[in-house]
C-alpha positions in Angstrom: -21.9 -39.6 -32.1 -20.2 -36.7 -30.9 -20.3 -35.0 -34.4 -24.1 -35.8 -34.8 -24.5 -34.4 -31.4 -22.7 -31.2 -31.9 -24.6 -30.7 -35.4 -27.6 -30.9 -33.9 -27.0 -28.4 -31.2 -25.8 -25.9 -33.7 -29.2 -26.5 -35.6 -31.2 -26.1 -32.4 -29.0 -22.6 -31.7 -29.7 -21.6 -35.2 -33.5 -22.2 -35.0 -33.8 -20.7 -31.7 -31.9 -17.2 -33.2 -34.0 -17.4 -36.2 -37.4 -18.0 -34.8 -39.1 -14.6 -34.6 -41.0 -15.2 -31.6 -38.1 -14.7 -29.7 -37.2 -11.4 -31.0 -40.5 -9.8 -29.9 -41.8 -9.0 -26.4 -44.6 -11.2 -24.7 -46.6 -10.5 -21.9 -44.4 -13.3 -20.0 -40.8 -12.6 -21.3 -38.6 -10.0 -23.3 -37.3 -10.5 -26.7 -34.1 -10.4 -27.9 -34.6 -7.1 -29.5 -35.3 -5.4 -26.0 -32.3 -7.0 -24.5 -30.0 -6.2 -27.2 -30.9 -2.4 -26.9 -30.6 -2.8 -23.2 -27.2 -4.1 -23.7 -26.2 -1.6 -26.1 -27.4 1.2 -23.8 -25.4 -0.2 -20.6 -22.4 -0.5 -22.9 -22.4 2.7 -24.5 -23.1 4.7 -20.9 -20.2 2.9 -19.6 -17.8 3.8 -22.5 -18.9 7.2 -22.7 -18.4 7.9 -18.9 -14.8 6.1 -18.9 -13.7 8.1 -22.2 -15.1 11.2 -20.6 -12.7 10.5 -17.5 -9.8 8.7 -19.1 -9.1 10.6 -22.3 -8.5 14.1 -20.7 -6.8 12.7 -18.0 -4.4 10.3 -20.1 -3.6 13.4 -22.6 -2.8 15.5 -19.6 -0.5 12.8 -17.9 1.3 11.9 -21.5 1.7 15.6 -22.2 3.1 16.9 -18.9 4.7 13.4 -17.7 3.0 14.0 -14.3 0.9 11.8 -12.1 2.0 8.7 -13.9 1.5 6.6 -10.8 -2.4 7.2 -11.7 -1.9 5.1 -15.0 -0.4 2.1 -12.8 -3.4 2.4 -10.1 -6.0 2.4 -13.0 -4.2 -0.8 -14.4 -4.8 -2.2 -11.1 -8.6 -2.0 -11.4 -8.1 -5.0 -14.2 -8.0 -7.4 -11.4 -11.0 -6.6 -9.5 -13.8 -9.2 -9.7 -16.5 -8.0 -11.5 -19.4 -10.1 -10.1 -18.3 -9.4 -6.6 -17.9 -5.9 -6.9 -21.3 -5.8 -8.5 -23.1 -7.7 -5.5 -21.4 -5.5 -3.2 -22.1 -2.2 -4.6 -25.9 -3.6 -5.1 -26.1 -4.3 -1.4 -25.0 -0.9 -0.7 -26.8 1.4 -3.2 -30.0 -0.6 -4.1 -31.7 -0.2 -0.8 -31.7 3.5 -1.2 -33.6 3.3 -4.2 -36.0 0.4 -3.5 -39.5 0.3 -4.9 -38.8 3.5 -7.0 -37.0 3.0 -9.9 -34.1 0.6 -11.6 -31.7 3.2 -10.9 -30.6 1.2 -7.7 -29.3 -1.4 -9.9 -28.4 0.5 -12.7 -25.8 2.6 -10.7 -23.8 -0.3 -9.6 -23.7 -1.9 -12.9 -22.7 0.9 -14.4 -19.8 1.9 -11.7 -18.3 -1.9 -12.5 -18.4 -1.4 -16.2 -16.5 1.9 -16.2 -14.2 0.6 -13.8 -13.5 -1.9 -16.3 -13.4 0.6 -19.3 -11.0 3.1 -17.6 -7.7 1.1 -17.7 -7.2 0.5 -21.6 -8.4 4.1 -22.4 -6.3 5.8 -19.8 -3.2 3.7 -20.5 -3.4 3.8 -24.5 -4.3 7.6 -24.3 -1.2 8.2 -21.9 1.1 5.7 -24.0 0.1 7.4 -27.3 1.0 10.9 -26.2 4.1 9.9 -24.3 5.6 8.0 -27.2 5.3 10.7 -29.8 9.0 11.4 -31.2 10.4 14.4 -29.2 11.8 15.5 -32.6 8.4 16.1 -33.9 7.2 18.2 -30.5 10.7 19.8 -31.0 10.0 21.0 -34.4 6.4 22.3 -33.4 7.9 24.5 -30.6 10.6 25.6 -33.2 7.5 26.8 -35.1 6.1 28.7 -32.2 3.6 26.2 -31.0 2.9 26.5 -27.5 1.9 23.6 -25.2 -2.1 23.6 -25.8 -1.3 23.6 -29.7 1.2 21.1 -29.4 -1.2 18.8 -27.5 -3.9 18.9 -29.6 -2.2 20.0 -33.0 0.6 17.4 -33.0 0.4 14.9 -29.9 -3.2 14.1 -30.2 -3.4 13.2 -33.6 -0.1 11.6 -33.9 -1.3 9.3 -30.8 -4.9 8.5 -32.4 -4.1 5.1 -33.3 -3.2 3.9 -30.1 -5.9 5.7 -28.4 -8.5 4.4 -31.0 -6.9 0.6 -29.7 -7.6 1.6 -26.2 -11.2 2.4 -27.0 -11.7 -0.6 -28.9 -10.3 -3.1 -26.3 -12.7 -1.0 -23.8 -15.8 -1.4 -26.0 -15.0 -5.2 -26.2 -14.6 -5.8 -22.6 -17.5 -3.6 -21.6 -19.9 -5.7 -23.9 -18.7 -8.9 -22.9 -18.8 -8.2 -19.2 -22.2 -6.1 -19.4 -23.9 -9.8 -19.1 -23.3 -9.3 -15.5 -26.5 -7.0 -15.4 -28.5 -9.9 -15.3 -27.2 -10.6 -12.0 -29.4 -8.2 -10.7 -33.2 -7.2 -12.3 -31.7 -5.6 -15.3 -31.9 -6.7 -18.8 -29.2 -7.1 -21.4 -28.1 -10.2 -23.5 -26.5 -11.9 -20.3 -30.4 -12.6 -19.4 -30.5 -15.4 -22.0 -27.3 -16.9 -20.8 -28.3 -17.1 -17.4 -32.0 -18.1 -17.6 -30.7 -20.7 -20.2 -28.3 -22.1 -17.8 -31.1 -22.1 -15.1 -33.7 -23.9 -17.5 -31.0 -26.1 -18.7 -32.2 -24.7 -22.3 -28.8 -24.7 -24.1 -30.0 -23.5 -27.2 -31.0 -20.3 -25.6 -27.6 -20.0 -23.5 -25.5 -20.7 -26.5 -27.7 -18.3 -28.5 -27.0 -15.6 -25.9 -23.2 -15.9 -26.1 -23.5 -15.8 -29.8 -25.8 -12.7 -29.7 -23.0 -11.2 -27.2 -20.0 -12.1 -29.6 -21.6 -10.9 -32.6 -22.5 -7.6 -31.1 -18.8 -7.2 -29.8 -17.5 -7.8 -33.5 -20.2 -5.5 -35.0 -19.1 -2.7 -32.5 -15.1 -3.3 -33.2 -15.7 -3.2 -36.9 -17.7 0.1 -36.8 -14.7 1.6 -34.3 -12.1 0.3 -36.9 -13.9 2.2 -39.5 -14.3 5.2 -37.7 -10.8 5.1 -36.8 -9.7 4.5 -40.5 -11.9 7.7 -41.3 -10.5 9.9 -38.5 -6.8 9.0 -38.3 -4.6 10.8 -40.6 -3.3 9.1 -43.7 0.2 10.4 -43.1 0.0 8.9 -39.4 -1.6 5.5 -40.5 1.0 5.1 -43.3 -1.4 4.2 -46.1 -0.1 6.7 -48.5 3.2 4.5 -49.1 4.8 1.2 -47.7 6.7 3.7 -45.3 4.6 6.0 -43.2 7.0 8.3 -42.1 8.8 9.0 -38.7 5.5 10.0 -37.1 3.8 6.9 -38.2 6.7 4.6 -37.4 6.6 6.2 -33.7 3.2 5.0 -33.4 3.6 1.5 -34.8 6.5 1.2 -32.4 4.1 2.4 -29.6 1.4 0.1 -30.6 3.6 -2.8 -30.7 4.9 -2.1 -27.2 1.5 -2.1 -25.8 0.4 -5.4 -27.6 3.2 -7.4 -26.1 3.1 -5.8 -22.7 1.8 -7.8 -19.9 -1.7 -7.2 -18.8 
C-alpha cells in the first residue's frame, strides 16, 4: 500500500511537471516558466549584491588582518529567522510604496537574501586570503611586488578555490530561501509550494520543491564549471597528484572550512 501510494504520488508529480499547460501563463495563473525566471532574478540580484559587498571586504580583511570581527559578525547573520525578518521589513517598507509598484515587497525580500548570502562569501574570501602560505607572499615581496600586486597577483589566485566555495554555498542558500518571496505578493517557485500546501494540491507542492532543487543543482554545476575554467591548474593540482605547496595550502584551508561549525 505504502509503495503503491508513493509510486502513485511520483507519477502525479511527474504528470504535473510535464504538463505543458503548467508551463504557460493563463489569465488566472502564472506558469512555471515565468515563476522560474522570477526566482532566478531574485537569486541573481541577491548574490550579485552580496558579492559586491563581501568579496572586496573579505579581500581587505584577509590581506591586512584588520577588522576580523566583521567576519564573526557576518556569521551571526546566519541565525536570523528569514521569514520573520521578511515580515518585519515588509511591514516597515511596503507602506511607503503601496499602490505604485512591487518595489515595497522586492526590497525586503532582497535584503533578507543578501544578508543570507554575505556570510559564506565573506568568511570564505577572508579564509582563502588569510591561509595563503607566508612563504609564497614573502617570495612575492622578495621579487619586488607591492601590497596590491601581492593581493591581486598572488593571494587572490591562490584563494580562488575557497572563494568559489563560498559563492556556491551562498547561491544554493539563496535559491533555497528565495521561496519566501511567496509570503509577499511576489512570484518565484515558492508560489507552487505554498499554493499547493494551501490547496492540498500535493503534486503541485512537491513539484515546486523539485523545481527549486533542480535549479539549485543546475546553478551549482555551472559555478563548478566556471571554477574549473577560472582557477589555475597549478592551484587546483590538476597537473599531477601533488598540486604543489600553494595547492596544498588551499586544500588545507578548504578542509578546515568544511569541518568548521556553521
